[in-house]
Phi, psi and omega in degrees: 000143180300145177290349182273353186216139168240141180223139172212148180210152176220140171221141183207141179284155171294139189298340181271358182255157177276327184229150178278118179282353176264162175208139176233153179204128177215152187201139168264131181249087189298326182292342177244000180060043183236154173234134177233129177230129185229139177219130179230147181231105181295139179286118192291334180267012171250164183298141167049062180303323180295323182285323180297315182291319179294317180299316181297313182294313184293322180291317178303309184297316181298315181294319181297319183291332184256359184293149183257345184292144184275334180283122187294318180297319177296321180295319178295314180300317180296318179296321179291319178298318179295322177297317178298313181296325180295324177284315182298319188251028181302134189289339182251323187238119181256147178089010178289148180217152171205152167276158190206139175227139180221141174229131176231131182224132170273115190305129178100339179277159181271348177261148169224158180252148177210156176227140171220129181231122180090218186249019162291164181224153171235129179245151168241132181244121179233115184062238179260010184253127176248128183231128172280117185263000176244161176252138177291124175265076185204150176237151172260124182238153175278136173283145184234147169243102187068234180267000184254151175285129181289146180229161176272188185295339179263006177088005180279139180300142175269131182238162180215142178267127183237126179283145185254001176210136184207146169295131184100345175282141181298335181253027182303130178256129183235129177218131175267127181242164182233141177224169178264143181219117183257164178301138180089346181277156178251145166244129183235124173258134185214144171272165184295333177297336178269305188286348178289346173288126185301128175065017184291331178294321176292327175299319177299314181302312182293317181298320181289325178293338181260356182225130179288331182266118185299316183295324178293316179300315182293321179297323179295317177298318181300310182297319182294335186245006188304320182289342182269349180291129183242015179200174169306142185220137185214149178206143169232133178241130175242132178239126174274122186249000000 
């Protein structure tokens, strides 16, 4: 691995599920001086959440590695489009959906590229400041029983979070964006099962500042919060050194 980058990632299914609906994939490409990090979160009320997320990540990576275009932004967009089509047009399972986050960096440059679709998130951590650099493409809606809003046993309305953009959706919106990345800063890709734990991004920041090894720091955060995870949960951390 390049001395300019450290990467670590963890993904794990929710203990009540049979399969992990999340998928992560990351790779340093030394011959091109590139880093690619991918995280997908399958939509659980759509078919085969585990397959949609795996298909999206694997197709993106395969297309990116074999693409011939010289423009990096064009190459990323093409890989994302191919990942979307692979989920949308899967020959066996129709209606699959997933949220998706991607980061691509040419090692040594101050710019990096990223894509976010749905309610996955990408954060940038600089010093003691953590910033979510993506917007959640999701709405909170009230659940209904007939014409009435559904309530729990205490009379409180029942709500549900619904993503408004997804890989595999016929109206999927894809945009490649660019950000600045300085030495010492972290880039964090996370599924909602991970970032829904209160202050966990700051926990990651503190753990990494206290540990030279990224994977050890991330494992400590994972163990400390394991009982609080209420869904499949995934995270990838990249540190520019």
